[in-house]
C-alpha positions in Angstrom: 23.7 71.4 11.9 24.0 69.3 8.9 26.9 71.9 7.5 29.0 71.4 10.5 28.4 67.7 10.3 29.6 68.2 6.9 32.8 70.0 7.6 33.7 67.1 10.2 33.1 64.2 7.1 35.1 66.3 4.9 38.4 66.8 7.3 38.4 62.9 7.8 38.2 62.2 4.5 40.5 64.2 3.9 42.9 62.7 6.5 42.1 58.9 5.7 40.7 58.9 2.4 37.9 56.6 3.3 34.5 57.8 3.1 33.4 55.0 5.6 35.6 56.0 7.9 34.7 59.8 7.5 30.9 58.6 7.6 31.5 56.6 11.0 33.5 59.4 12.6 30.9 62.6 11.7 28.5 60.9 13.2 30.1 60.8 16.7 30.7 64.5 17.8 28.4 66.7 19.6 28.3 69.9 18.3 28.7 72.8 21.0 28.4 76.6 20.1 31.0 78.9 22.5 30.4 82.3 22.9 33.4 84.7 22.9 35.4 84.8 26.5 33.4 81.7 27.1 35.9 79.2 29.1 36.2 75.7 27.4 38.7 74.0 29.4 40.1 75.4 33.4 43.6 74.8 34.3 43.7 72.2 36.8 40.8 70.2 35.5 40.7 67.4 32.7 38.4 66.5 30.3 37.3 63.1 28.3 36.8 65.7 25.2 38.9 66.4 22.7 37.6 69.2 20.2 38.0 69.8 16.4 37.4 73.7 15.7 34.5 74.5 13.1 34.5 77.9 12.8 36.1 79.9 15.4 39.4 81.1 17.2 40.6 79.4 20.3 43.1 80.3 22.8 45.1 78.5 25.1 46.7 80.2 28.1 48.6 80.1 31.5 48.9 82.3 33.9 52.3 82.8 35.4 53.7 83.3 39.1 53.4 87.2 38.6 49.8 86.9 37.4 50.6 87.6 33.7 48.0 86.2 31.2 50.8 84.1 28.6 49.0 83.0 25.7 50.6 79.3 24.5 48.6 78.2 21.6 45.6 79.1 19.4 43.5 76.8 17.3 41.4 78.1 14.3 39.2 76.3 11.8 40.7 72.8 11.1 42.7 72.7 14.6 42.1 71.0 17.4 42.0 71.9 21.2 41.9 70.2 24.4 44.0 67.7 23.1 46.2 67.8 26.3 44.1 65.4 27.9 44.1 62.7 25.2 47.7 62.1 25.3 47.7 62.5 29.4 45.6 61.6 32.4 46.9 64.3 34.4 44.9 67.9 34.9 45.2 70.0 32.1 47.7 72.8 33.3 46.5 75.7 31.2 43.2 77.4 30.4 41.4 77.0 27.4 39.1 79.7 25.8 37.2 81.1 23.1 38.8 84.3 21.5 35.7 84.6 18.9 32.2 82.8 19.1 33.3 79.3 18.0 31.6 76.1 17.0 33.2 72.9 18.2 33.0 69.0 17.1 33.4 67.7 20.6 34.5 64.1 20.5 34.6 61.6 23.5 38.2 60.3 24.0 37.4 57.0 24.6 34.9 56.9 21.4 37.6 57.9 19.2 40.0 55.3 21.1 37.1 52.7 20.0 37.1 54.1 16.1 40.6 53.6 15.9 40.7 50.4 16.8 37.9 49.3 14.5 39.9 51.2 11.6 44.0 50.4 12.0 44.2 52.7 9.3 43.3 55.6 11.8 46.1 55.3 13.9 48.6 56.4 11.6 46.9 59.2 10.6 46.7 60.2 14.3 50.0 59.6 14.8 51.1 61.3 11.8 48.8 64.6 13.2 50.4 64.6 16.7 53.9 64.5 15.4 52.8 67.4 12.8 51.9 69.1 16.2 54.6 68.2 18.0 57.1 69.8 15.1 55.1 72.8 15.1 56.1 73.3 19.2 59.7 72.4 18.4 59.5 74.9 15.6 57.8 77.5 18.3 60.6 76.8 21.0 63.6 77.3 17.9 62.2 80.9 17.1 61.7 81.7 20.9 66.0 80.8 21.5 67.2 81.6 17.9 65.4 84.6 16.7 64.6 88.2 17.6 61.1 89.6 18.8 60.6 91.4 15.7 61.9 87.9 13.5 59.5 86.0 15.6 56.6 88.7 14.8 57.5 88.6 11.2 57.6 84.2 10.9 53.6 84.7 12.8 52.7 87.1 10.1 54.3 85.0 7.2 52.8 81.3 8.6 49.7 82.8 9.9 48.5 86.0 8.7 44.7 85.3 9.2 45.3 84.6 13.3 47.3 88.1 13.3 44.1 89.7 12.0 42.1 87.8 14.3 43.6 87.7 17.4 43.9 90.1 20.4 46.7 92.0 19.9 47.8 91.5 23.6 47.4 87.8 23.1 49.8 88.0 19.6 52.1 89.7 22.1 52.5 87.1 25.1 52.0 84.7 22.3 55.2 86.0 21.0 56.5 86.3 24.8 57.0 89.9 24.3 55.0 93.1 25.8 51.8 94.9 24.0 53.9 98.2 23.6 56.6 95.9 22.1 54.3 94.6 19.4 53.2 97.8 18.7 56.8 99.4 18.1 57.6 96.3 16.0 54.6 96.9 13.9 55.0 100.9 13.8 58.3 100.4 12.2 57.4 97.7 9.8 
């Protein structure tokens, strides 16, 4: 358990550079083990928690009108998941599940807000994290509108090679907006 709290401490020390803030924040989370395939958040529900991935792989997805499972996002070590309800009181429109056995640091959103009020320097850091997340979403949207499927795969392979190794190929394919057979063909032709 101590190694997981140490991970949280080190994560926040890197973000804010202040041991007192890292100590305060690392005392807050509940450490949760989630088995591969287990749901973390169901679509249509909301949560009062935001989670930092300590180890494992998490996938966000939705089911389209035809019943297809479409991967929206992935979160690996050092990434956040369940952040939708940090930004909105509306129910989450997508599912979140563990794609590997996963360990999460689960933070109560209200407690995070209280800590931010205690340490105003954190507000700026949180805004930077949110801005980084928005920019990643914008880059992904841009790649969908401007790149061919092969180029989207090559970009993912370049930027997130570990994800390509760890995630199921059908999830990578749906994340790229292509079929698994198209992904196999792209990989064969590289």
